[in-house]
C-alpha positions in Angstrom: 85.1 121.6 75.4 84.3 120.9 71.7 86.4 119.5 68.9 85.2 120.6 65.4 85.9 118.4 62.4 85.8 119.8 58.9 85.3 117.3 56.0 83.5 115.1 58.5 81.5 113.2 55.9 84.4 112.2 53.7 86.5 109.0 54.0 89.1 110.5 56.3 86.9 112.8 58.3 84.4 110.1 59.1 87.1 107.9 60.5 88.3 110.8 62.6 84.8 111.4 63.9 84.3 107.7 64.7 87.5 107.5 66.6 86.8 110.7 68.6 83.3 109.4 69.5 84.9 106.1 70.6 87.1 108.1 72.9 84.2 110.0 74.5 85.0 113.4 72.9 82.5 116.2 72.4 82.4 116.5 68.6 80.9 119.0 66.2 81.0 118.5 62.5 80.8 121.1 59.7 78.8 119.7 56.8 77.2 121.1 53.7 74.0 119.1 54.0 73.0 117.8 57.5 70.2 115.7 56.1 72.8 113.5 54.3 75.5 113.5 56.9 74.6 110.2 58.6 77.0 110.8 61.4 77.1 108.9 64.7 74.7 109.7 67.5 76.1 112.4 69.8 77.8 114.4 67.0 76.6 118.0 66.8 76.1 119.1 63.2 76.8 122.6 62.0 75.7 123.5 58.4 78.0 125.3 56.1 81.2 125.1 54.2 84.6 126.8 54.5 83.7 129.6 52.0 80.6 130.6 54.1 82.2 133.0 56.5 79.0 133.4 58.7 78.5 129.7 58.9 82.1 129.1 59.8 82.0 131.8 62.5 78.9 130.1 64.0 80.5 126.6 63.8 83.7 127.8 65.5 81.8 129.4 68.4 82.7 127.5 71.6 85.2 125.3 69.9 88.5 124.5 71.7 90.2 122.2 69.1 90.0 122.1 65.3 90.6 119.3 62.8 91.2 121.1 59.5 90.7 119.1 56.4 90.5 120.8 53.1 89.3 119.0 50.0 91.4 119.0 46.8 89.5 121.8 45.0 90.8 124.8 43.0 90.3 127.2 46.0 91.7 124.9 48.6 94.2 127.4 49.9 91.6 130.2 50.1 89.4 127.9 52.2 92.2 127.1 54.5 93.1 130.7 55.1 89.5 131.6 55.8 89.4 128.8 58.3 92.7 129.8 60.0 91.8 133.5 60.2 88.3 132.7 61.7 89.9 130.2 64.1 92.2 132.9 65.4 89.3 135.3 65.7 87.4 132.6 67.7 90.3 132.1 70.0 91.0 128.5 68.8 94.6 127.7 69.7 94.7 123.9 69.2 94.7 122.6 65.7 95.4 119.3 63.8 95.9 120.0 60.1 95.8 117.4 57.4 98.6 118.1 55.0 100.5 115.6 52.8 103.9 113.9 53.0 106.7 115.7 51.0 104.6 118.8 50.6 107.9 120.7 50.6 109.3 118.5 47.9 106.4 118.1 45.4 106.6 121.9 44.9 105.0 121.9 41.4 102.0 119.8 42.3 99.1 122.2 43.0 97.5 120.5 46.0 100.8 119.7 47.6 102.0 123.3 47.2 98.8 124.6 48.6 99.1 122.4 51.7 102.7 123.4 52.2 101.6 127.0 52.1 99.0 126.3 54.8 101.7 124.7 56.9 103.7 127.9 56.6 100.7 130.0 57.6 100.2 127.9 60.7 103.7 128.7 61.7 103.6 132.3 60.7 100.3 132.9 62.5 101.7 131.3 65.6 99.2 128.4 65.9 99.9 125.4 68.1 99.2 122.6 65.7 99.9 119.1 64.8 100.6 118.8 61.0 99.8 115.4 59.8 101.6 114.5 56.6 100.0 111.3 55.2 101.4 109.3 52.2 99.1 108.2 49.4 96.0 106.4 50.7 95.8 102.7 50.2 92.1 103.1 50.0 92.4 105.2 46.8 93.0 101.9 45.0 89.3 101.1 45.4 89.1 103.1 42.2 91.3 100.7 40.3 90.1 97.3 41.7 87.9 96.6 38.7 90.8 97.0 36.4 92.9 94.7 38.5 90.1 92.1 38.8 88.8 92.4 35.3 91.9 93.0 33.2 94.7 91.7 35.3 96.6 95.0 35.4 97.5 97.3 38.3 97.2 100.6 36.4 98.5 103.3 38.8 101.8 104.7 37.5 103.6 104.8 40.8 107.1 103.8 39.6 109.9 102.1 41.4 111.0 104.5 44.1 108.3 103.3 46.4 105.3 104.7 48.2 104.7 104.1 51.9 100.9 103.9 51.4 98.7 104.5 54.4 95.3 103.1 55.3 92.8 105.8 56.1 91.7 103.9 59.3 95.2 104.4 60.7 95.2 108.0 59.6 91.8 108.7 61.3 92.9 107.1 64.5 96.3 109.0 64.6 94.3 112.2 64.0 91.9 111.5 66.8 94.8 110.6 69.2 96.5 114.0 68.4 93.2 115.9 68.7 92.5 114.4 72.1 96.2 115.0 73.2 95.9 118.7 72.3 92.4 119.0 73.7 93.4 117.6 77.1 96.7 119.4 77.5 96.7 122.0 80.3 98.1 124.5 77.8 98.6 124.6 74.0 101.3 122.3 72.9 104.1 123.3 70.4 103.9 122.8 66.7 104.6 119.2 65.6 104.8 117.4 62.2 104.0 113.7 61.9 104.5 111.6 58.7 101.6 109.2 58.5 102.7 106.1 56.5 102.0 102.5 56.0 104.3 99.6 57.2 105.7 98.9 53.7 107.3 101.1 51.0 106.0 99.6 47.7 106.7 100.0 44.0 104.3 99.3 41.2 105.9 95.9 40.7 105.5 95.1 44.4 101.8 95.9 44.4 101.2 93.9 41.2 103.0 91.0 43.0 100.7 91.4 46.1 97.6 91.3 43.9 99.0 88.2 42.0 99.5 86.5 45.3 96.1 87.2 46.9 94.2 86.5 43.7 96.3 83.4 42.8 96.8 84.6 39.2 99.2 86.9 37.5 98.6 90.7 37.7 100.8 92.9 35.7 102.1 96.4 36.5 100.8 98.8 33.9 103.9 100.9 33.7 104.8 104.6 34.1 102.8 106.4 31.4 101.6 109.4 33.3 100.3 111.1 30.2 97.9 108.2 29.5 97.0 108.3 33.2 96.0 112.0 32.9 93.9 111.3 29.7 92.1 108.5 31.3 91.4 110.5 34.4 89.8 113.2 32.3 87.0 110.8 31.5 85.5 111.3 35.0 87.4 114.2 36.6 87.8 117.8 35.6 90.9 118.7 33.6 92.6 120.7 36.4 92.3 117.7 38.7 93.6 115.3 36.1 96.7 117.5 35.5 97.2 117.8 39.3 97.1 114.0 39.7 99.5 113.5 36.7 102.0 115.9 38.2 101.7 114.0 41.5 102.5 110.7 39.8 105.4 112.2 38.0 106.9 113.1 41.4 106.2 109.5 42.5 108.5 108.4 39.7 111.3 110.8 40.6 111.0 111.1 44.4 108.6 108.4 45.7 107.0 108.7 49.1 109.6 107.3 51.4 109.2 107.6 55.1 111.9 108.9 57.4 113.7 106.8 59.9 111.5 106.0 62.9 108.2 106.9 61.2 106.7 103.4 61.3 107.8 102.8 64.9 106.4 106.1 66.0 103.0 105.4 64.5 102.8 101.8 65.8 103.7 103.1 69.2 100.9 105.7 69.1 98.4 103.1 68.0 99.6 100.3 70.2 99.1 97.9 67.2 100.6 97.2 63.8 99.7 99.4 60.9 97.3 98.1 58.2 99.1 96.9 55.1 98.4 97.0 51.4 98.3 93.2 51.5 95.4 93.5 54.1 93.6 95.8 51.7 94.1 93.5 48.7 93.1 90.4 50.6 89.8 92.1 51.7 89.1 93.0 48.1 89.9 89.4 46.9 87.7 87.9 49.6 84.7 89.9 48.5 85.3 89.5 44.7 
């Protein structure tokens, strides 16, 4: 049987595909432009996107298990509902959905609220699903490495509540493990939620200290000015996204992204190895600088 991966050419989706291929799965990827997909040998490619109903119907034909990843776009919720309705039409009963940690707490943040609504629809529509709830991606900080290296400042306004940042390599492997588990089960498994976190819950000051250590020079934390963060983001992102990200960082300051008891142990047990840490990430950047 076939596992379909949406978002397969993105950072998370590509890690999922690689891990599935490593495990010998039959993988199909839904991509907008097959000529640019550059996916591993053995991956079947279906052309289309989640707003193209005919293409999605064709891609879902013969699929047993679905990895549903929706990009952060204005019509994210619509895309997810189209996918879920067409999955039910195709008889797909086994799903792994990429949501976000605290989707039920960050209620005013558009892409969090959208993902929580999809979680509710999975339940209401009776799907057997694993809902993955990752924390903020460590790898997002590639976007600020030049500021850290060139100006000696860690600029993300993440506050002092702490974020249990996760490496996308760990997320991709956890997703693949769950997809294979559902794919190989003799009957559809019940709905399950998994917080996907990193090994450490870090504040802005903690992260600046890690950078200071690996770079052997002082890196300062830039502080909690979320309005300035939004304005800066508008230089290279649409205004709706800049506002969405500002609202997210404001919830960082109030609520953080703190794992539940047992989350780290559960993930290390699934992987059979330690989770990648922010220090690992910073050290890799420092080594290549």
